[in-house]
N, C-alpha and C positions, 0 to 999 in steps of 0.2 A: 256248697254246691255251686253257688254263683262264682266263687273264686276259681273253681276248677273249670267251669265253662269259659271263663275269660282266658285262663292259662293255655287251653288247648289251641284256640286260634292264634294266640300270640306265639306259641311254639312253632306252629306251622309256618307262620310268617317269617320267623327267624331262620327256619330251616331253608325256606325258599330264598331268602336273602343271601344266606351263606352259599347256596348252590350257584346263584347267579353271580356272586362275587368271587367265585373260585374257592369256596369254603373258607373264606377269610384269609387266604394265603397268596394274595396278589403279589408277585415279585416286584421289587423296586429296581428300576433301571435308570441309567444315565443316557442321555441322547445328545447328539450334535446335529446341527442343521447342515444338510448337504449343500455345498456351494461350488459352482464351477470355477476352476482356476486354470491357468495355462502353465503347464510344466513340460520340461524336456521328456519326450516319450522314451521310456526305457522298459525293456522286457528282461525279467530275470526268471529263470526256470532251471529245472534239473533234467538231464537227458542222458541216455546211454548211447554213445556213438557206435555206428556200424561202418563196415567197409563200404566204400562207394562202389568198388568193382568186385564182384564175385562171379565165378564161373563154375557151374556143375560140369563134371566130366561124365558124359553119357556114352557108353560103348555102342558102336554100330554093329557089333557081332556078339553073339552069345557063345559061351564056352568056359571051360576050366582055365584058371590062371596057371601059367608055368613060371611066373615070377611074382614076388611079393609086392603089393602096392605100398607106397610110401606111408609112413606113420603121420599122425596128426602133429603139426608143428614143423614138418619138413619144408624147407625153402626150395622152390623149384623155379626154373626158368622156362619161358615159352619154348616149346619144341622138345623139352626133355622127355625121355621115355618114362612113363609112370608105371606101367606094367604091361605084360604080354599075355595074350590069350592063345591057347593051343590051336595052331593052324594046320596041323598035320593032315587032317581029313580034307581040307580045302586044297592043300598043295598036291595031294594025291590025285584029286579030281582034275586039277589044272594040268598035271603031267599027262594024264590020259587024253585030255583035250588037245594038248600040243601034239601028241603023237598022231591023233586023228587028222589034225590040220596038215601036218607034214605029209602024211600018206596021201591025202586028197590032192595036195599040190604036186606031188611026184606023178600021180596018175594023170593029172591035167597036162603036165609037160609031155609025157609020152603020147598022149592022145592027139596033141596038136603039134607034134614035131613036123617041120616042113620037109617034104621029099627032096632028094638030091636031083638037081637039074643037070643032065648030061647032054643037053641039046647043043646044036652047032652054035646057036646064038650065045649060049652060056660060055662056050669055048672062045668065041670071038671077044666076048666081054672080058674074059680073064686075060686074053692076050693084048688087050688095049686097042683092038682093031675097031671096035664100036664103043660108043659111050653108053652109060647107064640109061640115058633117055632113049637112045636108039634101041637098046635091048628091050626096054619096057614097051616101046611102040611096036616092035616086031612081035613080041609075045602077045600083045593086045590084039594085033591083026590075026594072029593064028588062033587066038582064043585059048592059048595054052597057059599053064601055070595056075596053081591054086592060089587064091587070095591069101595074103598073109593073115594069120590068125594068132592072136595073143593067147597064151595059156589062161584059162579061167581062174578066178580067185577061189580060195577055199569057201565052203558054204558059210554064208553070213551068220547063220544061227550058231555055228561052232565058234566063230570069232567073238560074237557078242557074249556067249556063255563064258569064254576064257577071260574076257575083259572084266566081267562081273566077278569072277573068282579072284582075279588079280587084285581088284579093289578090296574084296573081302579079306584077302591075305594081308594087304597093307593095313587094313583097319584092325587087325589082330594086335598090332603094336600101337598102344594107346599113349598119346603124347599130351603134354600140358598145353592147353589153349592159351593161357596167359602166364606171366611170371607172378609169383606170389608165394603164399604159405598155405599148406594143406590144412584146412580147418575142420573137415569132417571126412571120415572114411566109412563106407557102408559095406564093403565086401571083404574086410579083413578076415572075418571068421569063416565065411562060406567059401572063399576062394572060387567064386562062380560069378562071372559077368553075365548080365542080362541086357539084351538090346532094349534101348529106350529107358532103362532104369539108371538113375545116377549112381556112379560107383564111388565118387568122392567129390569134394568141393574145394576149390582154390579161391582164396581171397587175397586182395591187395590191401595192406594196412595203411596205405597212403594214396589218396587222401581219405579222411574219415568224414562221415556226415551224421547229423543229428536232426530230428524233426522237432519243430516248435509250431505252436498255433498262435496266431495273432488275430485280433478282431478285424474282420474284413473291412470295416470302416477306416482302418489305418493303412490300407494298401497304398493309397495315394501319398501318405506320409513317407512310407518306405521307399517308394519310387523317387520322391523328391529328395530324400536323404541320399539315395544312391547317385542321383544326377548331380547333386551339389557337393558330393563327396564328404558329407558330414556323418555318414553311417559308420559305426564301429561294432564289430562282431567278435566275440571272444569266447574261449572255452577254458575252464580252469579246474584244477583239482584241489585248490586251496593254497597251493604253494607256487605252481608254475601257471603261466597264462600263455595260451596259443591264440593267435589272431587268424581270422578266416574271412569268408564272404557269405553272403546271404542270397539264396536262390528261391524265387517264388515257384510253387508247384501248382499243377492244375487243381482248381478248387473242387474238392470232393465233399466238403462239409456244409454244403448249402450256402446261405448268404451271411451267416453269422461269423464264421472263422475262416481264415486262409492258412493253409499249411506252407511253411517255409522250411528249407533245408539249410542248416549251417554247415558249411564245408571248410575243413581245416586240413592243411598239409601235415603229414606225420612221417616225414622222411627219416627221422631218427628213432622211430618206434617208441616215442615217449608216451603217447596216448595208448592206453590198453583197451582194446575192444572188449565190451562187456562190463566195464566199470562205469559208475555214474559220475558225471561231471556237471559243473555249473555252467550254464549258458547265459551270456549277457549281451543284449542288443541295445545299443544307444543310437538313437536317430539323430541327435543334435538338433531336432526340430521341436518347437513348443507346440503342444496340442491341448485342446480343452479336455479336462478330466476332473475327477473328484478325488481328493486326498482325504482318507479316513484312517483312524488308528488301526493298526494291524489286529488289535484285540477285538475289533468289531466283526471280524471274519470267523465263521465257524463252519464245520463240515469242510467240504472241498472248496466251495466258492460261494457260500451263502452269507447274506446280510439280513438282519432283522430291522424292519422299519415300523414305527408306531404311527398308526393312523389317527384321525381326529377323535375317534371313540376310545383311544388308548388300547386298541387291539393290535396284536402283532401281525404284520404282513412279512412273509419270507420272500426275499429276492435272490435270484442267481446273478452274480456279478462277474463281469469280465475283468479279471485282475491282471494288470500288465506287470507290476513289480511290487515288491514289499521291502523297501529299504528304509533304514533309519527309524524303524518302528511304525512307519506309515505304509499304507497300500495305495497304489495308484489304480483307480477304477475307471475303466473306459466305457462301461455299459452296465445297466442294471439299476441306476439311480436317476432321480429327477431333482431338479433344483427345488430346494425347500424341504425335501424329505427329512424326517427326524430319524436319524440312524442310531440304533442302540450300540453304544460303544463298549458295553460290558454284558453281552448276552448271557443270561444265567443258564446253567445246565438244564437240559430238558425243555428249552424254549421251543415253542411250536406255533404253527399258524392259528390265528384266532385267540391266542392267549391274551387275557387282560392284564395290564401292568400298571404300576404307579410310576409316573415319570418324575424324577428328582431334578 
């Protein structure tokens, strides 16, 4: 009995100890001390380039197409006719308005025709006996002669309506706003154009752009590199390399990151829109950073740090590049942090570990 009474508390104590110790399965990890070093700032990432210039073709007139739109992949020049919309109803209306305007103009001419002057003064003027000035003065004294009246113009409403119809007829012929390649067609099956709805899209494959995010604290480094002409920007498919330029975009990501556009000429269409390429940005400027083994990263951008109680703290790191088996960390670590270089599978916040 006494033995059993002793065993029960002992078992409970062992169970509690196992629970607090992670059931006796504390993973062993290796750590390295985070130390600031100064390294050339380099960014390496993957991106899918897009066309810098694209233009949706939006009809100004609704109606059925009387010609086929170009297929995807068709190369067009600015001003080329892309397709035509049936304009017969508008042309019929315009013809009717022209007839009304012509009739109104003829009536105006007849109504305001000047009467024939058979007076003595008119006869003397024709014979050259008196001058035009003397004739006008005599007619003025006698109060004779109707003032000259110009024929009135056609009603303004008719003219305005005709001008609107003529613009509508012109818009029935849809032309390419820019030179490029047709990348999307929306009306191929319906053969119906709708006002305000894109009918197709034209893109220019040169230049191409790709977006990259750089820690905002590096903005001054980027500007300095551009000013001192030490900045190198490239895009590669693993075989070929194309060099370009870097353009800062309005900051829409808060204070942590800044979006930049890598712009590369593609005059020979060697870069394929939609494919993934490697982007490399070399500043040529040394910056303070942390260099840790690439193996220390897990998830998208996470690092495990062991605190003084040997518990895991999870940090999100700003990774600039990962070359030669090392990752260049711009943010997320502090001097002296113990970084886990071999995070075990299933590592999580608050996990207790053995440090080797």
